[in-house]
N, C-alpha and C positions, 0 to 999 in steps of 0.2 A: 483477510489474511494479514495478521499483524506484522509478519516479516516483510511484507510488501509495502504496507502503509507506512510503517516506521513512525517517525515523528511528523509526518506531513499530512496527517489526517486523524480520524477518530475511529476507534474500533470498539464495538460492543462485545465484551468478553463473554457474556452469557445472556441468556434470555431473561432480562430483568427490566421491568418497566421503570423503576426508579433510576437505574443506571442509564437507560435510554434517555430519560428526561434530562439528566445531567449532561449527557453528551450533546443533546440538541441545544440546550442552553449555552453550553461551551462553544458550539459551532456558530451559533448566532452572533456571539460577541467576539469571535476570533478574527484575526487579521487574515482575511481571505487571500489578499495579494501575496503575503508572505507564505501562506500554505501552498498556493499555486506554484510559486517559485521553488519552494522546497520539494514539492512533488515532481516537478519537471526535472530538477537537478538529480533527484533520486533515480528517476527513470534513466536519465542520460548516463549516470555513473554505474548503475547496476543491471540495466536491462538493454544493453546495446544489441544491435542486430546480430553481431558475431556471437555474443554470449547466448542469445536465444537459439541461434542455429546450432551451436555446440550442444546445448541441452537437449534439443529435439533429436539430434543425431544419436546422443547417448540413449535416449528412450527407445529409439528404433533398434539399436544394437542389443539392448536388454530384452527386447521383445522377441528376438530371434531364437 
């Protein structure tokens, strides 16, 4: 899900072997420490326990 990964990872936009190969090559040479830090910060900023709880409650309310 591109909106979750953002700039802290790699997303295959379509089933395409050439694109997959490029992403794998990019991942191999990427700064994994920086990606880990970016991903962790993204989670902390956008997916707090409170925000997840609110979204889940919204889903329950819509299901009624």
